[in-house]
FIKOL-593926 format. One line per field, with one value per residue: chain; x, y, z of N, C-alpha, C in turn. Coordinates in Angstrom, 3 decimals, decimal comma, m for minus. Layout:
N
mol c(A/...);
n_u c(X/...);
n_v c(Y/...);
n_w c(Z/...);
ca_u c(X/...);
ca_v c(Y/...);
ca_w c(Z/...);
c_u c(X/...);
c_v c(Y/...);
c_w c(Z/...);
***
This chain:
118
mol c(A/A/A/A/A/A/A/A/A/A/A/A/A/A/A/A/A/A/A/A/A/A/A/A/A/A/A/A/A/A/A/A/A/A/A/A/A/A/A/A/A/A/A/A/A/A/A/A/A/A/A/A/A/A/A/A/A/A/A/A/A/A/A/A/A/A/A/A/A/A/A/A/A/A/A/A/A/A/A/A/A/A/A/A/A/A/A/A/A/A/A/A/A/A/A/A/A/A/A/A/A/A/A/A/A/A/A/A/A/A/A/A/A/A/A/A/A/A);
n_u c(86,768/90,112/92,812/95,757/98,540/101,864/104,827/107,698/110,962/113,847/116,386/116,418/118,667/121,215/120,354/118,108/115,623/113,550/113,372/112,328/109,900/108,541/108,530/106,879/104,428/104,008/103,428/101,267/99,406/99,397/98,451/96,159/93,475/91,475/92,801/93,573/96,372/98,611/101,297/103,578/106,090/108,741/111,279/114,631/113,548/111,995/113,304/113,005/110,827/111,980/112,202/113,809/115,985/118,848/120,237/122,670/122,819/121,009/120,693/118,483/115,739/114,435/112,780/111,335/110,161/108,425/106,781/105,611/103,987/102,236/101,176/99,696/97,633/98,298/98,420/100,885/102,356/104,163/106,143/105,924/107,513/109,654/110,582/111,246/113,504/115,374/116,027/114,146/112,359/112,166/112,396/111,958/109,338/108,207/105,677/102,499/103,027/102,694/103,274/102,477/101,277/101,764/99,060/97,558/99,125/98,246/95,460/95,498/96,743/94,765/92,573/93,563/93,639/95,902/99,100/102,432/105,683/108,864);
n_v c(99,806/100,276/102,463/102,205/104,208/103,670/105,617/105,167/106,354/105,767/103,822/100,322/99,131/99,870/101,502/100,722/101,584/101,006/98,248/98,169/99,423/97,776/95,602/96,508/96,613/94,074/92,768/94,327/93,342/90,710/90,578/92,198/91,741/93,504/95,953/98,033/97,898/100,272/101,078/103,465/104,217/106,445/108,739/107,394/104,947/104,017/102,010/99,945/98,412/97,081/94,193/90,965/90,954/90,205/88,912/88,319/84,883/84,702/87,352/90,255/90,325/92,662/92,546/89,938/90,563/92,497/91,318/89,436/91,203/92,281/89,771/89,412/91,475/94,042/97,147/98,674/101,372/103,480/106,336/108,021/110,062/110,042/107,419/107,677/109,649/108,106/106,407/104,131/103,634/101,561/99,192/96,153/95,517/94,522/92,305/93,222/95,872/99,154/102,195/105,446/108,464/112,050/113,409/110,797/109,952/112,032/111,526/109,160/110,026/111,774/110,095/108,139/106,507/106,825/107,919/106,930/107,405/106,425);
n_w c(99,002/99,977/98,642/97,861/96,668/95,720/95,129/93,494/92,921/92,703/91,175/90,322/91,641/93,664/95,409/98,161/97,796/95,853/96,249/99,106/98,563/96,870/98,549/100,583/98,830/98,201/100,676/101,501/99,448/100,091/102,828/102,967/101,292/100,661/99,962/97,193/95,426/93,929/91,999/90,939/88,727/88,494/87,233/87,791/88,706/86,616/85,332/86,837/85,650/83,365/81,452/81,996/83,743/85,696/88,340/90,791/92,465/95,527/95,817/95,871/93,265/91,345/89,227/89,564/91,973/91,216/89,234/91,158/92,630/90,559/89,795/92,139/91,869/91,905/90,284/87,677/86,738/84,326/84,440/81,294/80,199/81,646/81,293/78,467/78,505/79,482/77,628/77,268/75,509/73,493/74,950/75,930/78,500/81,599/81,553/81,994/83,015/82,393/80,092/81,061/81,947/83,036/83,809/84,193/86,404/88,208/88,479/89,919/92,188/93,231/93,734/95,304/98,687/100,299/99,686/99,260/99,232/97,640);
ca_u c(88,023/91,243/93,457/97,110/99,731/103,395/105,615/109,021/111,718/115,086/116,368/115,998/119,621/122,067/119,953/116,996/114,238/112,683/113,270/111,421/108,685/108,078/108,386/105,396/103,420/103,764/102,830/99,881/98,649/99,135/97,725/94,960/92,855/90,508/93,405/94,094/97,735/98,918/102,715/103,872/107,617/109,237/112,577/115,165/112,622/111,442/114,108/112,525/109,763/112,629/112,398/115,145/116,913/119,650/121,137/123,526/121,848/120,890/120,509/116,787/115,542/113,165/111,754/110,576/109,002/107,357/105,970/104,793/103,055/101,455/100,295/98,775/96,760/98,775/98,636/101,925/102,323/105,424/106,260/106,340/108,618/110,980/111,218/111,713/114,544/116,352/116,110/113,541/111,229/111,904/113,019/111,019/108,978/107,478/104,156/101,584/103,301/102,401/103,696/101,522/101,320/101,487/97,733/97,190/99,358/97,433/94,153/95,851/97,003/93,727/91,956/94,141/93,379/97,190/100,225/103,667/106,834/110,235);
ca_v c(99,330/101,362/102,414/102,843/104,354/103,872/106,155/104,754/107,194/105,303/102,658/98,991/98,506/100,795/101,799/99,765/102,137/100,116/97,100/98,222/99,886/96,458/94,691/97,009/96,358/92,731/92,603/94,687/92,392/89,315/90,766/92,966/91,743/94,615/97,090/97,994/98,484/100,798/101,460/104,215/104,300/107,816/108,903/106,226/103,898/103,339/100,818/98,775/97,612/96,408/92,752/90,269/91,330/89,198/89,160/87,087/84,081/85,299/88,978/90,405/90,601/93,458/92,007/88,893/91,020/93,306/90,237/88,914/92,246/92,149/88,563/89,578/92,369/95,404/97,871/99,243/102,350/103,869/107,637/107,824/110,974/109,533/106,347/108,193/110,331/107,198/105,376/102,941/103,846/100,367/98,460/95,413/95,699/93,310/92,075/93,954/97,261/100,205/103,236/106,094/110,068/112,809/113,185/109,693/109,757/112,997/111,047/108,235/110,619/112,317/109,072/106,960/107,045/107,091/107,926/106,494/107,761/105,877);
ca_w c(98,955/100,138/97,509/98,191/95,839/96,099/94,298/93,536/92,272/92,574/90,250/90,766/92,196/94,163/96,799/98,590/97,969/95,039/96,930/100,075/97,893/96,392/99,734/101,169/97,778/98,122/101,935/101,407/98,607/100,788/103,884/102,972/100,041/100,560/99,405/95,726/95,175/92,749/91,922/89,903/88,635/88,205/87,260/87,538/88,763/85,399/84,889/87,408/84,805/82,591/81,586/81,356/84,964/85,960/89,458/91,604/93,518/96,721/95,832/95,312/91,964/91,329/88,137/90,213/92,938/90,170/88,796/92,103/92,736/89,658/89,841/93,261/91,618/91,794/88,926/87,772/85,538/84,281/83,587/80,027/79,652/82,482/80,399/77,254/78,920/79,896/76,355/77,391/74,643/72,825/75,946/76,693/79,802/82,338/81,331/83,244/83,393/81,295/79,962/81,463/81,793/84,374/83,850/84,870/87,691/89,143/88,830/90,868/93,547/93,851/93,651/96,367/100,051/100,938/98,904/99,783/98,160/98,094);
c_u c(89,083/91,999/94,820/98,069/101,102/104,042/107,064/109,826/113,244/115,123/116,397/117,297/120,470/121,634/118,685/115,545/113,142/112,242/112,120/110,010/107,707/107,714/107,009/104,350/103,027/103,259/101,333/99,168/98,348/98,290/96,676/94,377/91,865/91,232/93,835/95,354/98,119/100,476/102,966/105,471/107,773/110,776/113,500/114,541/112,098/112,085/113,826/111,558/110,743/112,671/113,626/116,111/117,403/120,346/121,592/122,459/122,139/120,571/119,122/116,909/114,166/112,346/110,672/109,717/108,159/106,331/105,057/103,614/101,954/100,340/99,031/97,527/97,141/98,872/99,837/101,944/103,715/105,487/106,818/107,529/109,786/111,605/111,913/113,236/115,731/116,546/115,517/112,373/110,858/112,139/111,772/110,777/108,206/106,204/103,386/101,831/102,875/102,862/102,406/102,102/101,146/99,820/97,109/97,573/98,422/96,078/94,354/96,004/95,693/92,402/92,129/93,694/94,866/98,154/101,475/104,788/108,278/111,085);
c_v c(100,436/101,228/103,117/102,924/104,483/104,286/105,744/105,697/106,657/103,998/101,471/98,500/99,762/101,422/100,825/100,336/101,461/98,921/97,205/98,602/98,667/95,404/95,056/96,627/94,962/92,399/93,278/93,920/91,192/89,728/91,402/92,704/92,638/96,085/96,927/98,864/99,013/101,440/102,281/104,309/105,474/107,550/107,536/104,922/103,151/102,186/99,461/97,680/96,841/94,909/92,041/90,696/90,108/89,651/88,126/86,364/84,829/86,833/89,272/90,862/91,423/93,116/90,831/89,520/91,830/92,228/89,619/90,014/92,305/90,913/88,537/90,612/93,694/96,075/98,835/100,127/102,959/105,388/107,664/108,839/110,596/108,369/106,949/108,979/109,347/105,891/104,273/102,615/102,360/99,131/97,304/95,319/94,500/93,529/92,446/95,293/97,923/101,512/104,469/107,738/110,741/113,038/111,935/109,526/110,889/112,327/110,018/108,900/111,082/111,148/108,106/107,770/107,265/106,836/107,838/106,634/106,935/106,339);
c_w c(99,137/99,068/97,989/97,131/96,194/94,997/94,225/92,460/91,963/91,715/91,135/91,926/92,629/95,418/97,051/98,483/97,083/95,706/98,096/99,642/97,550/97,559/100,384/100,230/97,981/99,376/102,026/100,700/99,396/102,019/104,155/101,622/99,703/100,219/97,992/95,843/93,884/92,759/90,744/90,018/87,922/87,915/86,953/87,803/87,510/84,938/85,812/86,647/83,702/82,416/81,156/82,521/85,183/87,201/90,314/92,469/94,827/96,876/95,287/93,891/91,753/90,244/88,848/91,324/92,278/89,743/89,765/92,518/91,817/89,524/91,010/92,996/91,592/90,301/88,846/86,485/85,740/83,847/82,384/79,839/80,693/81,830/79,302/77,379/78,982/78,866/76,536/76,537/73,858/73,469/76,133/78,031/80,393/81,904/82,272/83,788/82,189/81,170/80,447/81,369/83,225/84,879/84,722/86,120/88,748/89,330/89,812/92,149/94,065/94,172/94,991/97,733/100,644/99,574/99,552/98,898/98,641/97,176);
***
């Protein structure tokens, strides 16, 4: 099984990097059942994992996209020190996401066939 790691660094809104990273993750999950999709959220992207996001009708919603990725089998980890620096330590997170560490990210990088950064 091929393993693809998608690193996201930008916040959920303001740029479209998180949006495009999750679009890719969802398309990989949809079109390639033989691919394990891994998503690691760093820096401002840690906010992508916050539960309870509300967006205007017709506007993309990162929480819904993240839940779709998880439902299709993607693994999602969040940089713990990045989340702490942004005050997310006690914030409710999307079910299926988990706080992680740099050593875990390092293992994912070494173990992945491809690493894509947004």
